[in-house]
N, C-alpha and C positions, 0 to 999 in steps of 0.2 A: 610629683608631677602627674597630672590627670590628663592622660592622652586618650583621644577617641579611638575606639575600636574601628575596624575597617567597615563594618556594616553602619555604624553610626556616620562615619565620615562619608560613606557613599552618597547619603542624602544630600551632603553639601556638594559633592562633585556633580550630581545629577541635576542640581538646581539650575535652571535657566530663566530668562525673563517671562517665558509662557508657562513654566511649571515651578512656581513656588512650593517647596516642600513643607507646607503647613498642614498639621493636623489640629482639629479643634473640637470644641463641644459647645452647644447652645442650651442653656438652662433657663427655664422660667422660675423666678423666685418670688415667693410670697413674703413681703416684708413684714417684719415685726410690728405688732400693734402700736408701739410707742414710737415708731420711726418717723422722723419728719424730714424736712429739708436738708438737714445735716448728716442724713445717713450715709451718703457717698463718701464724704470726707472722713467720717468715722470709720467705714469700711477700708478706705485707702491705708488709714494709719494702722488699722488692725493687720492688714496684709504686709505692710512695711515691717512690721515687728515679727512676722513669721515666715517670710519666704526665705529666710536664711536656713530654714530647716530643709530645704530642697536645694542641694548644692548647685545645680545648673542655673537657678534663677538669680543668683548674684554673682555668677561667673560669666566670662566672655571668652571668645576663641582668640588664640594667638597662633598664627601660622609658623610651621617649621621653616628656617631659612632655606630658600631655593626650592620650597615645596618638596623637600626629600622624604618627608613623612607626613603622617596625619597631624593635624593641629592639636594643641592642647588647651585644656581649661585653665584660666587664670582668674584671679579674684577682680571684679569689676570695681575698682576703687572710686569711680565716678557714678556708681549706681544712684538712680534717682526713681522713685517709685512713681513720680508724675509722669515720667517717660513710658511707663509700662501699664498703668491703671487709668483709664480715661472713661468718660461719659459722653454719649451720643443720644440723639432723640430720632426715633423712627419717623419717616415721612407720613403725613396723613394719608389714609385713614387709620393708620396703625394696626392694620389687620395682619393676617398670616402672611399674605402674598408681599405685602410691604416689608414684614420682618424677614422673610426668606431673601428678598432682593437685597436688604441692607447687609445681611450676613455674606451673601456672595460677594458684595462689594469689599467688605472687611477681609475676606478670605483671599481676596486677589493679590494683596500687597506682600512683598517680600520683607524680611527683617533686616535691619541694618546689622551687619556682623560686628560693628564696633561696639555693640552693646549686648547684653543678655537676650536670648533669643525666645522671648515670650511676651505676651501681652493680654490683658483682661479689659473687657469693655462693658460697661453697664448700659443697657439699652433702656430708654425711657419713652413715654409717649404711646404706650400699648393701647389700643382702642378696646372697646367693651367687647366687640365680636371676638377678640382674641384672649383677652384676660378680664373675664367678668369678675367682679368683687368676690374674693375668697374670704369668707368671714369678715367682711367689711374692710379688708386689707388691700394695699396696692400690690400689683404684679409688675415686675420688671424682667427683662431679658438680661442674660448674663453669658457673654461670649468669650470663651477661653481659647486662645491660640498659642501654640508651640511649634518650633521647628522640629521636624521628625528626626533630626541628628540628636535631639535631646532625649526623646522618650519614644516608646511604642504604645499601643493602646492599653496594654495591661499596666505600664508604668504611669499612664495617665490617670488610671483609677487609683494609683497610689497617691497621687497628688490630692485627690478628693479626700483621702483618708487622713491627710496631714492638715489641709486647710478647712475642711468641714468637719462638723461634730454630728453625733447621734442624737443630741437633745438640744433644743433651742437655748437651754440655759446652761448647757456645759460646754465651755470653750475647748478647742483643739489643745494639743500639747502646748506647753508654755513656750513663749519666744525665746530665742537664743540669740546671741551676737554672731555676727558673721566672722569667721576665722580670717586673721591677718595673714594670708600666705605670701610667701616670697615669690617674686615673679621670676621665672627662669629666664636666664639671659641668652645671647647668641651661641656661646660656646656650649651652654647646658643642652640647648635644643639639638645642636650638631651631635653632640656625644650621645644623647638619648636615641637620636635616629640611627646612629652607627650601632648602638647596643641593641636596638631592635632587630636589626639585620642579622647580627651574629647570633643572638638568641634564637632567632627563627631558623637558622641553619642548624643549630645544635638540637633543636626539638624535631627537626625534619624526619631523621630515622625512625623514631617512635611512632610518629604519625603515618609513615608511609604503609606500614603493614595493614592499618586498619583501612586506609583508602584503597589500597590494592583489593582487599577482601570485599569492600563495598562495590568496587568496579566490576569485579567478577560476578557478584551476585546480580547486578543490574544487567550484565551482559547475558547471563543465563535466562534472565526474564525477557530480555529483547528477542534472543534467538529461539525461545520456547513458543513464540507466536501466541495467538488467541488472546492478543491484548494484555500481555504480561506487564507492560508498562503503563496500562490504562490511558487515560487522556494525555499523559505526558509524551506519548508517542504520536499523538494526532496534531493537525495543524488547525488553527482557528480560521473559520470562513470569514470573508470580508463582510463588515457590516458599516453602517454610518458612525459607529463608535470607533472604529479602527482607523484613525486619522491622526495628522499632526494638530496638537491642540493650540488654541490661541490663548491670550493673557486673561480672558474674561470667564466668569463662572456663572452657573446655574445652581440653585439650591431649592430643595423641597423636603418637607417633612411629613411623617405620619406616625401612628402608634398602633400597635397590635396587642391584644391582651395576652400577657405571658401565661396565665393559668390554662387558657385554652390551647395555646401553641404547645405546652407541655403535655396536655392530655392528648392532643392530636398525634404529637411525636410517639408517645408511649404506645398508643393504640396500634401503630403500625412497626413498632421496634425500630424507630428512627431517632435520631438526635434532634435537638432544637436547631442546631446548624443546618441538618438536612432539610428542615421545614423552611428555614430562612432561604436556603438556595432555591428550594421548589417555588417559593412565593415569589422570589426575585426572577426566576425563570418565566414564571407565568406572566409577570408584568412585562418583562422586556419582549417576550413572545407577542403579547397583544399590541405593544407599541410598534414593534417593527412590522407586524401584519398590517396595521392600519396604513403604514407608509409605503407598503408593498416592497419592503426591503428584508424580509425573513429568508435566510439561507435554507436551503434544504438540508444541508449537513447541520448537526447540533452545535450550538454555540459552546464555547469553552470558557471557564470561569477560573481566575485566579483566587485562591482563598489563603489569606495569611494565616499561619499556624504558629502559636506561641511555643517557643522552645524553653520557657521558664520552668523551673522545678518549683514545687510548692514551698512558699516562704521566701522565695527570692524576690525581694522588692527593690533591687538596684535600678536607678534610672538611666536605662540604657536599651537599646533594641536587642530583643532576642526573639527573632522571628524568622521563619522561612515561608515559602510559597507552595502550596498544593495546587495542582491543576486537576480540574474535574469536568465531566460533561454536565451542561444544563439540560440535556435531552429536550431541547426546543423543537425537535422534529415530531415529538409525540403530542398529540392532541389531548389524550386523557390525562387529567391532572394527577390521579393516583398512580398510573403507570408511569408517569413522568417523575414523581417522587421516588418510586421504587428505582428507577434507572440512575437517578442522581445518588441516591443512597449507595447503590453498589459502586458506582464510579468514585465517590468520595472515600469510601472504604479501601478501595484498591489503591487510590491515590495515597492514603495514609500508610499503607503498607510499603509503598515504594519509598516514601519519605523516610520510614524507620530504617530500611535497608541502606539508604543513601546518606544517613546522619554523619557519617564519618567524613563525607565529602564537604560538609558544610565548613566554610572558612570562617572562623571566628576572629582571626587577626592575620594581618598581612602587612609586611614591610618591605616595599620595593621602591628604592630611590626613584623619585620623578613620577610615581604612579598617580598622585594627586593630580598633577598637571595634566597628564595624558587623559585621564577619565574626564576632567572638567572640559578639555579641549574637544573631545569626542562627543560629549553631550551638546556643546554649544554648536558645533558643525552640523550635527544631526538635525538640530532644530532650524538653522539657517537653510539647509537643503530640503527641509521637510520630508526626511526620508520615510517617516511614518506614513505619508500618502502614497509611497511607492512599495514599501515592504511591509507585509503584515506582521502583526505581533503574535506572541505565544498564546495570548488569551484575548477574548473580546471585551471582557470587563472584569472588575474585581469586586467580589462581595466579602465583606469582613463581619465577624461576629464577635463583640466584646462583652463580657460578663461585667456588669456593673454592680453597684451597691444593692444589697437585698433589704436594706432597712432605710426609712427615710433620712435624708441628710440635711444639715442645716448650715448656712454660711453667715456667720456673725449674726445669728438669731433669725435669718431668712430661710423659709422653708424651700428646699428644692423640689419642684413639681415635674420637671421633664429632664431628660439627658440625651438630647438629640446630638449625633456626631456629624461632624463635618471633615471630609476627607480630601484625598489627592487624586484628580484625574490626571493621567499622564499620556504622552505620546503613544500612540496605537492602543490606548485604552482610556478613551475620553470620558468613561462612565464608572463611577464608584458608587456602590450601595453599601453602607455601613449600618449595622445595628448595635445598640447598646441597651441591655436589660437594666431595669431600675425598678426595684420592689416588684409590682405586678405588671409592669409595662415592658413592652418591647419597642423602643424608640428608634425610628429608622430615618435615616438621612440620605437623600440622593444629591451627590455632589458630581457636577458634570462640567464639561467645556461648554460654554454658551452657544458656540458656533455649531457644535456637533449635537447638542441636545438643547434647542432653545425654549423647549416646553417642558421642563423638568417636573413641573406640578402636573402634567397630564400622564407623565411616566409614573409618577407617584400614585395617581389615582388608578392606573392600570395595576400597578402592585397590589393596592388595596383590593381591587377587583379580583386578582389572582388568589389573595388570601381567602376571600369569601368563597370562591369557586372550589378550592381545595377543601376548606372547612365543610361546606355543605356536601362535597362528594364523600367525605368520610362520616357523614352523618352527625357533625357537631353543630348543626344550624340551630339546635335548640338552646345552645349555651350562648348567652348574650351578655357579656360583662360590660359594664358601662365604662367609657373611657372619660377621664377628666375633661371637663369643658375646655380647660385651658389649653388642651392639646387636640381638641377636635378638629 
């Protein structure tokens, strides 16, 4: 029996009509030279033969009776590849704005939980301004969407390793048949729910010691003063991002040159993630200043941090959240980067000490119903408009493939992420590296950020400001035209 962990299931419970818990990516694919009008149907057959290699893609959810425990994965015996792989045409003129708006619309819809929680969409009709002929070949969009209950960002990269290959003529691993698993019955699920509660109570004593020590350590930090808990002890100032979100999305993308980002980070003893945070801070600062909405206190950012150990490729969520200052009260871009670097490192120290408090599994009868009811009630009452959140926005950095990838012979040109705006944090900035690129996606609530493309331009301007301030203005890598 394949039961969801509490972290995976929490994304199901937190989902509401205005907050679909979808994570996605947008690639531009250069089709093979010999591809014709039948490429899409051939690609669909290719995928149908291989999705069985990724367990959740041929499984669906079955709830525990009376919602006593987390749901379980069962084989989707009615699995139909046509339900999950589709083709659309971007509206004219097929430029970048049109593509971004189409992806925003695709990202707004929730999954039907009676079926596997994923979809792929081939986007045709891209104009010459977005996809100029690459070696005389056609370029299409490829939008991949998954429910966050299935995977986190790093697990999503694992899917690329399975379905994509490193060579246009080298196929991924051979297709396998989907396992014929017995579906658990009513009594099986009840017994498993009861067993989870008993096992949890037996494991409790061995965990309490580590949790007690972690609590003492954090207490010493808190009472020591001088910012011992870092940004975790601060409160986020109110901004236009900290509201109850609506059901519609805004989306915009850009690309930064990874070699220069790495050189810049190394020159100031920072990480690539520090630079991503600094560039995002500069963009948000410009955007809010133009709207006369920049708080005097620095904005706080939530940064997802992977808990995976090297080699762990399980398709499940293994992530926690770091809180750091974006130092938006500082005008100098270099001083802002240094402040962000210090805050992020202190936040990591706090997370390490608090690791024992991370709940990896939890079995409380009725908890799923309570969590889902609270989420729906908070949305109906628009509590996020009244009570500020812990952070102002979320910025995530996921390491993607370092070598070019191919899907059924089509070369992957870009790797733009599409993420989740949430109540009290209506803005999400996520980056994914790919070969020599840093592909950045701005995903936001359309009501809170109706001009995501302007915020994207502000982020690019923030990158140029930091780059030039640190003396890297002479390094001018060319960004592929398909992503300009």
